[in-house]
DRENDO-1510 file (C-alpha; in Angstrom, 1 decimal, always signed):
<recs>
REC; n; res; u; v; w
REC; 1; MET; +117.1; +187.7; -59.6 .
REC; 2; LYS; +117.2; +184.0; -60.3 .
REC; 3; TYR; +115.4; +184.5; -63.6 .
REC; 4; LEU; +117.7; +187.4; -64.6 .
REC; 5; GLU; +120.6; +185.1; -63.9 .
REC; 6; ALA; +119.1; +182.4; -66.1 .
REC; 7; PHE; +118.5; +184.9; -68.8 .
REC; 8; ILE; +122.2; +186.1; -68.8 .
REC; 9; ASN; +123.5; +182.5; -68.5 .
REC; 10; GLY; +121.4; +181.7; -71.6 .
REC; 11; TYR; +123.4; +184.1; -73.7 .
REC; 12; LYS; +126.8; +183.1; -72.2 .
REC; 13; GLY; +126.1; +179.4; -72.4 .
REC; 14; TYR; +124.9; +179.4; -76.1 .
REC; 15; ALA; +127.6; +181.8; -77.2 .
REC; 16; SER; +130.2; +179.5; -75.7 .
REC; 17; TYR; +128.5; +176.4; -77.2 .
REC; 18; LEU; +128.3; +178.0; -80.7 .
REC; 19; TRP; +132.0; +179.1; -80.6 .
REC; 20; HIS; +132.9; +175.5; -79.6 .
REC; 21; GLU; +130.9; +174.1; -82.5 .
REC; 22; ILE; +132.7; +176.4; -85.0 .
REC; 23; THR; +136.2; +175.7; -83.7 .
REC; 24; HIS; +135.8; +172.0; -82.9 .
REC; 25; PRO; +134.7; +169.9; -85.9 .
REC; 26; GLY; +133.4; +166.5; -85.0 .
REC; 27; TRP; +130.8; +163.8; -85.7 .
REC; 28; HIS; +128.5; +165.2; -83.1 .
REC; 29; ASN; +128.8; +168.8; -84.3 .
REC; 30; TYR; +125.6; +170.5; -85.5 .
REC; 31; PHE; +127.5; +173.3; -87.3 .
REC; 32; TYR; +129.5; +171.1; -89.5 .
REC; 33; TRP; +126.7; +168.6; -90.1 .
REC; 34; LEU; +124.6; +171.5; -91.5 .
REC; 35; LEU; +127.5; +172.2; -93.8 .
REC; 36; LEU; +127.9; +168.6; -94.7 .
REC; 37; VAL; +124.3; +168.0; -95.4 .
REC; 38; SER; +123.9; +171.2; -97.4 .
REC; 39; VAL; +127.0; +170.5; -99.6 .
REC; 40; PHE; +125.7; +166.9; -100.2 .
REC; 41; PHE; +122.3; +168.1; -101.5 .
REC; 42; PHE; +123.9; +171.0; -103.4 .
REC; 43; ALA; +126.2; +168.5; -105.2 .
REC; 44; LEU; +123.2; +166.4; -106.1 .
REC; 45; GLU; +121.4; +169.4; -107.6 .
REC; 46; ILE; +124.4; +170.2; -109.7 .
REC; 47; VAL; +125.0; +166.5; -110.9 .
REC; 48; LYS; +121.3; +165.5; -111.5 .
REC; 49; PRO; +118.9; +168.4; -111.3 .
REC; 50; TRP; +115.2; +167.9; -111.5 .
REC; 51; ARG; +114.7; +171.3; -113.2 .
REC; 52; LYS; +117.6; +171.3; -115.7 .
REC; 53; ASP; +117.0; +174.9; -116.8 .
REC; 54; GLN; +117.3; +176.2; -113.2 .
REC; 55; ALA; +120.7; +177.9; -112.4 .
REC; 56; ASN; +122.8; +176.1; -109.7 .
REC; 57; PHE; +123.0; +179.5; -107.9 .
REC; 58; ARG; +119.3; +180.1; -108.3 .
REC; 59; LYS; +117.4; +183.3; -107.4 .
REC; 60; ASP; +117.8; +184.2; -103.7 .
REC; 61; PHE; +120.4; +181.4; -103.2 .
REC; 62; TRP; +122.6; +183.4; -100.9 .
REC; 63; LEU; +119.7; +184.9; -99.0 .
REC; 64; ASP; +118.5; +181.3; -98.2 .
REC; 65; VAL; +122.1; +180.3; -97.2 .
REC; 66; PHE; +122.1; +183.2; -94.7 .
REC; 67; TYR; +118.6; +182.0; -93.5 .
REC; 68; MET; +120.0; +178.5; -92.8 .
REC; 69; PHE; +122.6; +179.7; -90.4 .
REC; 70; PHE; +120.4; +182.4; -88.9 .
REC; 71; ASN; +117.5; +180.1; -88.1 .
REC; 72; PHE; +119.8; +177.1; -87.1 .
REC; 73; PHE; +122.1; +179.1; -84.9 .
REC; 74; LEU; +121.9; +182.9; -84.7 .
REC; 75; PHE; +118.1; +182.9; -83.6 .
REC; 76; SER; +119.0; +180.7; -80.6 .
REC; 77; LEU; +121.9; +183.0; -79.7 .
REC; 78; LEU; +119.9; +186.2; -80.0 .
REC; 79; ILE; +116.5; +185.2; -78.7 .
REC; 80; TYR; +115.7; +181.6; -77.9 .
REC; 81; ALA; +118.5; +180.5; -75.6 .
REC; 82; PRO; +118.1; +183.2; -72.9 .
REC; 83; ILE; +114.3; +183.2; -72.9 .
REC; 84; SER; +114.0; +179.4; -72.9 .
REC; 85; ASN; +116.3; +179.3; -69.9 .
REC; 86; VAL; +114.0; +181.5; -68.0 .
REC; 87; VAL; +110.9; +179.5; -69.2 .
REC; 88; VAL; +112.5; +176.2; -68.1 .
REC; 89; GLU; +113.3; +177.6; -64.6 .
REC; 90; PHE; +109.8; +178.9; -64.3 .
REC; 91; ILE; +108.2; +175.6; -65.2 .
REC; 92; LYS; +110.5; +173.8; -62.8 .
REC; 93; ASP; +109.5; +176.1; -60.0 .
REC; 94; GLY; +105.9; +175.7; -60.8 .
REC; 95; PHE; +106.1; +171.9; -60.5 .
REC; 96; PHE; +108.2; +172.1; -57.4 .
REC; 97; LEU; +105.7; +174.3; -55.6 .
REC; 98; VAL; +102.9; +171.8; -56.2 .
REC; 99; GLY; +105.2; +168.9; -55.3 .
REC; 100; VAL; +105.2; +167.2; -58.7 .
REC; 101; ASP; +108.2; +165.4; -60.3 .
REC; 102; ILE; +107.9; +165.9; -64.0 .
REC; 103; LYS; +109.8; +162.6; -64.5 .
REC; 104; GLU; +107.0; +160.8; -62.8 .
REC; 105; LEU; +104.6; +162.1; -65.4 .
REC; 106; ASN; +106.6; +160.6; -68.2 .
REC; 107; PRO; +104.9; +157.3; -69.3 .
REC; 108; LEU; +107.9; +156.4; -71.5 .
REC; 109; TRP; +110.7; +156.9; -69.1 .
REC; 110; SER; +111.4; +153.2; -68.6 .
REC; 111; LEU; +111.6; +152.4; -72.5 .
REC; 112; PRO; +114.9; +152.0; -74.2 .
REC; 113; LEU; +116.4; +155.0; -75.9 .
REC; 114; TRP; +115.7; +153.9; -79.4 .
REC; 115; ALA; +112.0; +153.6; -78.6 .
REC; 116; VAL; +111.9; +157.0; -77.1 .
REC; 117; LEU; +113.6; +158.4; -80.1 .
REC; 118; LEU; +111.2; +156.7; -82.5 .
REC; 119; ILE; +108.1; +157.8; -80.5 .
REC; 120; GLY; +109.5; +161.2; -80.0 .
REC; 121; PHE; +110.2; +161.6; -83.7 .
REC; 122; VAL; +106.7; +160.6; -84.8 .
REC; 123; LEU; +105.0; +162.6; -82.1 .
REC; 124; ARG; +107.1; +165.7; -82.8 .
REC; 125; ASP; +106.3; +165.5; -86.5 .
REC; 126; PHE; +102.6; +165.1; -85.8 .
REC; 127; ILE; +102.5; +168.2; -83.6 .
REC; 128; GLN; +104.6; +170.2; -86.1 .
REC; 129; TRP; +102.2; +169.1; -89.0 .
REC; 130; TRP; +99.2; +170.7; -87.1 .
REC; 131; ILE; +101.3; +173.8; -86.3 .
REC; 132; HIS; +102.1; +174.1; -90.0 .
REC; 133; ARG; +98.4; +173.9; -90.8 .
REC; 134; LEU; +97.8; +176.6; -88.2 .
REC; 135; LEU; +100.3; +178.9; -90.0 .
REC; 136; HIS; +98.2; +178.7; -93.1 .
REC; 137; ARG; +94.8; +179.0; -91.4 .
REC; 138; VAL; +95.4; +182.0; -89.0 .
REC; 139; THR; +95.8; +185.2; -90.9 .
REC; 140; PHE; +98.5; +186.9; -88.8 .
REC; 141; LEU; +100.5; +183.7; -88.6 .
REC; 142; TRP; +100.2; +183.3; -92.4 .
REC; 143; GLU; +101.9; +186.8; -92.8 .
REC; 144; PHE; +104.9; +185.4; -91.0 .
REC; 145; HIS; +104.8; +182.1; -93.0 .
REC; 146; LYS; +104.8; +184.1; -96.3 .
REC; 147; VAL; +108.6; +184.5; -95.9 .
REC; 148; HIS; +109.0; +180.7; -96.5 .
REC; 149; HIS; +106.5; +180.8; -99.4 .
REC; 150; SER; +108.3; +183.8; -101.0 .
REC; 151; VAL; +110.7; +181.3; -102.6 .
REC; 152; GLU; +110.3; +181.5; -106.3 .
REC; 153; GLU; +113.0; +179.0; -107.3 .
REC; 154; MET; +113.2; +175.9; -105.1 .
REC; 155; GLY; +116.5; +174.5; -103.8 .
REC; 156; PHE; +117.8; +172.8; -100.7 .
REC; 157; ALA; +118.5; +176.0; -98.7 .
REC; 158; ALA; +114.9; +177.1; -99.0 .
REC; 159; HIS; +114.2; +174.6; -96.3 .
REC; 160; LEU; +115.4; +176.9; -93.6 .
REC; 161; ARG; +114.2; +180.2; -95.2 .
REC; 162; TYR; +111.4; +181.2; -92.7 .
REC; 163; HIS; +110.5; +184.1; -90.4 .
REC; 164; TRP; +112.1; +184.0; -87.0 .
REC; 165; MET; +108.6; +184.1; -85.4 .
REC; 166; GLU; +108.0; +180.6; -86.7 .
REC; 167; ASN; +110.7; +179.4; -84.3 .
REC; 168; VAL; +108.7; +181.1; -81.5 .
REC; 169; VAL; +105.4; +179.5; -82.6 .
REC; 170; TYR; +106.8; +176.0; -83.2 .
REC; 171; LYS; +108.9; +175.8; -80.0 .
REC; 172; SER; +106.2; +177.3; -77.8 .
REC; 173; LEU; +103.4; +175.0; -79.0 .
REC; 174; GLU; +105.5; +171.8; -79.1 .
REC; 175; TYR; +107.5; +172.2; -75.9 .
REC; 176; LEU; +104.9; +171.2; -73.2 .
REC; 177; PRO; +103.3; +168.2; -74.9 .
REC; 178; LEU; +106.7; +166.8; -75.8 .
REC; 179; ALA; +108.1; +167.5; -72.3 .
REC; 180; PHE; +105.1; +165.8; -70.7 .
REC; 181; LEU; +104.8; +162.8; -73.0 .
REC; 182; ILE; +108.4; +162.2; -73.7 .
REC; 183; GLY; +110.0; +163.8; -70.7 .
REC; 184; LEU; +113.0; +164.8; -72.6 .
REC; 185; ARG; +113.9; +167.7; -74.9 .
REC; 186; LEU; +113.9; +166.2; -78.3 .
REC; 187; ASP; +116.2; +168.9; -79.8 .
REC; 188; GLN; +119.0; +167.4; -77.7 .
REC; 189; PHE; +118.8; +164.2; -79.6 .
REC; 190; PHE; +121.4; +164.5; -82.2 .
REC; 191; VAL; +120.1; +161.7; -84.6 .
REC; 192; ILE; +116.6; +163.1; -84.8 .
REC; 193; HIS; +117.8; +166.6; -85.5 .
REC; 194; ILE; +120.2; +165.6; -88.3 .
REC; 195; PHE; +117.7; +163.2; -89.9 .
REC; 196; THR; +114.9; +165.8; -90.0 .
REC; 197; LEU; +117.4; +168.3; -91.3 .
REC; 198; ALA; +118.4; +166.0; -94.1 .
REC; 199; VAL; +114.8; +165.1; -95.1 .
REC; 200; GLY; +113.9; +168.9; -95.0 .
REC; 201; HIS; +116.8; +169.7; -97.3 .
REC; 202; PHE; +115.8; +166.8; -99.5 .
REC; 203; ASN; +112.1; +168.0; -99.8 .
REC; 204; HIS; +113.2; +171.5; -100.9 .
REC; 205; SER; +116.0; +170.4; -103.2 .
REC; 206; ASN; +116.1; +170.5; -107.0 .
REC; 207; ILE; +116.3; +166.7; -107.4 .
REC; 208; SER; +114.0; +163.7; -107.9 .
REC; 209; VAL; +114.7; +160.2; -106.4 .
REC; 210; LYS; +113.1; +156.9; -107.2 .
REC; 211; GLY; +111.1; +155.2; -104.6 .
REC; 212; TRP; +113.3; +152.0; -104.4 .
REC; 213; ILE; +116.4; +154.3; -103.6 .
REC; 214; LYS; +114.6; +156.0; -100.8 .
REC; 215; GLY; +113.4; +152.7; -99.5 .
REC; 216; GLY; +116.9; +151.4; -99.6 .
REC; 217; ILE; +118.3; +154.3; -97.7 .
REC; 218; LEU; +115.6; +154.0; -95.0 .
REC; 219; GLY; +116.3; +150.2; -94.9 .
REC; 220; LEU; +120.1; +151.0; -94.6 .
REC; 221; LEU; +119.4; +153.4; -91.6 .
REC; 222; ILE; +117.2; +150.8; -89.9 .
REC; 223; GLY; +119.8; +148.1; -90.5 .
REC; 224; ILE; +122.5; +150.3; -89.0 .
REC; 225; VAL; +120.5; +151.0; -85.9 .
REC; 226; LEU; +119.3; +147.4; -85.5 .
REC; 227; GLY; +122.7; +145.7; -86.3 .
REC; 228; PHE; +124.8; +147.8; -84.0 .
REC; 229; ASN; +122.3; +147.7; -81.2 .
REC; 230; LEU; +122.4; +143.9; -81.4 .
REC; 231; LEU; +126.3; +144.2; -81.5 .
REC; 232; GLU; +126.2; +146.2; -78.2 .
REC; 233; LEU; +124.0; +143.4; -76.7 .
REC; 234; ASN; +126.6; +140.8; -77.6 .
REC; 235; VAL; +124.1; +139.0; -79.8 .
REC; 236; PHE; +126.7; +138.1; -82.4 .
REC; 237; ILE; +129.0; +136.3; -79.9 .
REC; 238; ASN; +129.9; +132.7; -81.3 .
REC; 239; SER; +127.8; +133.5; -84.4 .
REC; 240; THR; +128.6; +133.7; -88.1 .
REC; 241; VAL; +126.2; +136.6; -88.5 .
REC; 242; ASN; +127.7; +140.1; -88.1 .
REC; 243; PRO; +126.0; +143.5; -88.0 .
REC; 244; TYR; +127.1; +144.3; -91.6 .
REC; 245; ILE; +125.0; +141.4; -92.8 .
REC; 246; ILE; +122.0; +142.9; -90.9 .
REC; 247; VAL; +122.7; +146.3; -92.6 .
REC; 248; ALA; +122.8; +144.7; -96.1 .
REC; 249; ILE; +119.6; +142.8; -95.4 .
REC; 250; GLY; +117.8; +145.9; -94.1 .
REC; 251; THR; +118.9; +147.8; -97.2 .
REC; 252; SER; +117.7; +145.1; -99.6 .
REC; 253; ILE; +114.3; +144.7; -97.8 .
REC; 254; GLY; +113.9; +148.5; -97.7 .
REC; 255; ALA; +114.4; +148.8; -101.4 .
REC; 256; ILE; +112.1; +146.0; -102.3 .
REC; 257; ALA; +109.4; +146.3; -99.6 .
REC; 258; LEU; +109.4; +150.0; -98.7 .
REC; 259; GLY; +110.3; +151.4; -102.1 .
REC; 260; PRO; +106.7; +151.3; -103.5 .
REC; 261; ILE; +105.2; +153.0; -100.4 .
REC; 262; MET; +107.9; +155.6; -99.6 .
REC; 263; LYS; +105.8; +158.3; -101.2 .
REC; 264; TYR; +103.0; +157.7; -98.6 .
REC; 265; LEU; +105.5; +157.5; -95.8 .
REC; 266; PHE; +107.9; +160.4; -96.3 .
REC; 267; ASN; +107.6; +163.8; -97.9 .
REC; 268; SER; +109.5; +164.4; -101.1 .
REC; 269; PRO; +110.4; +167.2; -103.7 .
REC; 270; GLU; +107.6; +165.9; -105.9 .
REC; 271; MET; +105.1; +166.3; -103.1 .
REC; 272; HIS; +106.4; +169.4; -101.4 .
REC; 273; ILE; +106.7; +171.5; -104.6 .
REC; 274; TRP; +102.9; +171.5; -104.7 .
REC; 275; HIS; +102.7; +173.0; -101.1 .
REC; 276; HIS; +104.6; +176.0; -102.6 .
REC; 277; ALA; +102.4; +176.3; -105.7 .
REC; 278; TYR; +101.3; +179.8; -106.6 .
REC; 279; GLU; +98.0; +178.4; -107.9 .
REC; 280; LEU; +96.6; +175.9; -105.5 .
REC; 281; PRO; +94.2; +173.1; -106.7 .
REC; 282; LYS; +90.5; +174.1; -106.7 .
REC; 283; GLY; +88.9; +173.9; -103.2 .
REC; 284; ARG; +92.4; +174.1; -101.4 .
REC; 285; LYS; +92.3; +177.6; -100.2 .
REC; 286; TYR; +94.5; +176.9; -97.2 .
REC; 287; GLY; +97.1; +174.7; -98.9 .
REC; 288; ILE; +98.0; +171.1; -99.3 .
REC; 289; ASN; +100.8; +168.7; -98.4 .
REC; 290; PHE; +101.7; +170.1; -95.0 .
REC; 291; GLY; +104.1; +167.3; -94.0 .
REC; 292; LEU; +107.5; +168.3; -92.7 .
REC; 293; THR; +109.1; +165.0; -92.7 .
REC; 294; LEU; +106.3; +162.4; -92.8 .
REC; 295; ALA; +103.7; +162.4; -95.6 .
REC; 296; ILE; +101.3; +160.0; -93.7 .
REC; 297; TRP; +99.5; +162.8; -91.9 .
REC; 298; ASP; +98.4; +164.4; -95.2 .
REC; 299; TYR; +97.1; +161.1; -96.5 .
REC; 300; ILE; +95.3; +160.4; -93.2 .
REC; 301; PHE; +93.7; +163.7; -92.9 .
REC; 302; GLY; +92.9; +164.2; -96.6 .
REC; 303; THR; +95.3; +167.1; -97.4 .
REC; 304; ALA; +97.6; +165.2; -99.8 .
REC; 305; GLU; +97.4; +166.1; -103.4 .
REC; 306; ILE; +99.9; +165.8; -106.4 .
REC; 307; PRO; +97.8; +166.9; -109.4 .
REC; 308; HIS; +100.7; +166.2; -111.9 .
REC; 309; ASP; +104.4; +166.5; -112.3 .
REC; 310; GLY; +104.9; +169.9; -110.7 .
REC; 311; LYS; +108.5; +170.4; -111.4 .
REC; 312; ASP; +107.9; +173.6; -113.5 .
REC; 313; ILE; +104.9; +175.1; -111.8 .
REC; 314; ARG; +105.1; +178.7; -110.6 .
REC; 315; LEU; +105.9; +179.1; -107.0 .
REC; 316; GLY; +104.8; +181.6; -104.4 .
REC; 317; PHE; +101.4; +183.3; -103.6 .
REC; 318; PRO; +99.2; +186.1; -105.0 .
REC; 319; GLY; +100.9; +189.4; -104.2 .
REC; 320; ILE; +104.4; +188.0; -104.1 .
REC; 321; GLU; +105.5; +190.7; -106.6 .
REC; 322; ASN; +105.2; +193.2; -103.8 .
REC; 323; PHE; +106.7; +191.1; -101.1 .
REC; 324; PRO; +110.0; +192.3; -99.4 .
REC; 325; THR; +113.1; +190.8; -101.0 .
REC; 326; ASN; +115.8; +191.4; -98.4 .
REC; 327; PHE; +116.3; +189.8; -94.9 .
REC; 328; VAL; +115.7; +192.9; -92.7 .
REC; 329; LYS; +112.4; +193.7; -94.4 .
REC; 330; GLN; +111.3; +190.1; -94.3 .
REC; 331; ALA; +112.3; +189.8; -90.6 .
REC; 332; THR; +110.0; +192.7; -89.7 .
REC; 333; HIS; +107.1; +191.6; -92.1 .
REC; 334; GLY; +103.9; +190.7; -90.3 .
REC; 335; PHE; +104.3; +193.3; -87.5 .
REC; 336; HIS; +103.0; +196.3; -89.6 .
REC; 337; LYS; +99.5; +196.8; -90.8 .
REC; 338; ASP; +100.7; +198.4; -94.0 .
REC; 339; ASP; +102.7; +195.3; -95.1 .
</recs>
C-alpha cells in the first residue's frame, strides 16, 4: 500500500510541479530556461549559421521541438516521476532494514556545495559517456538510440530528440553510483542541469564558435562563481577589489589561457557532427566522439576523431531511408523484431 501511494503521489506531485513551472515564470524555472536557451541558439543559427544553405526551419525541426518538451517534461509526468518515487522508497526501506544511513556512506558530504557540484558534474558526465558508448555497442540498445541518429539536418533541437527508453537506461545506470558517491540527486541542482542543457544545445546547433570565445565564456562563468562566492564570505570588505573585477579577470584569462585547449575540454558542433556521420571513419564501427558535455573522455580513451571540416557531411546511418519518420512509430521502435 505504501508503494502504491508513492506511485500515485509521483503523478500528483509532478503534475502540480509542471503546472507551477508553466504558470510561474522565474529565474529558477526549468520550463522557461528551456525556452530561453532554445531561442538563444535558434537566433544564433539564424544570424550566423555554420551551414549557410540549411533552412532555419530545417527538416524535422518541429518534430525535434516536440521531443524537447516530451523528454524534458512529459516523460517524467507519464513514466519517470511515479516509478522513481517507488524506487526511492524501496531503496530507503532496504537501507533502513540493514541499519545503514545513506548519508554516512557519502564521502563528500562535508565539502562545500560548489565542490559537490563540480565533482558531481564531472562524475555524472563520465558515467553518461560510458552509457552512451553502451548504447552504440549493445544491439538492442542501439535500436533505441537510432532515434537520435535519425537526424539528417543538425540543429539545436536535435539535442533532445531521443527515444524515451534512453531516459530509462541513463537514469537507471547513473542513479546508484551518483547517490552513493555524491549522496545527492544531481538533477535537483539547477545550475548543472541548465549548464549541460546549454552545452548540449550548442553541440547540436548549426553554428561554429572560435576557441577564444568559448574560453572567455567559461572564464566568465568561473569568475561569476568565484567572485560572488567571495562576496558572500565578506572577502571584499575594506577592499578596493570587487566581484566584477574578478569576473572580468576570469573572462580575460579564460579567453587567453583556456581558448586554445577548449576543443579538448568541451564538446562542440565541429566535434559532435562526426558522431552523427553516416559514414564513420575506417575502423570505427561503433562510433566516435561520444562526449555529452566534456570532450576529455574521448581523448583519454582514444575515441576522439575529427577527420576534416565536417559541416556538410551526410548524417544518419545505413538504413535510415526506411526508418520511421513520426513520433509514435519512433517511440515504439526497438520493441518489434520486424523494425
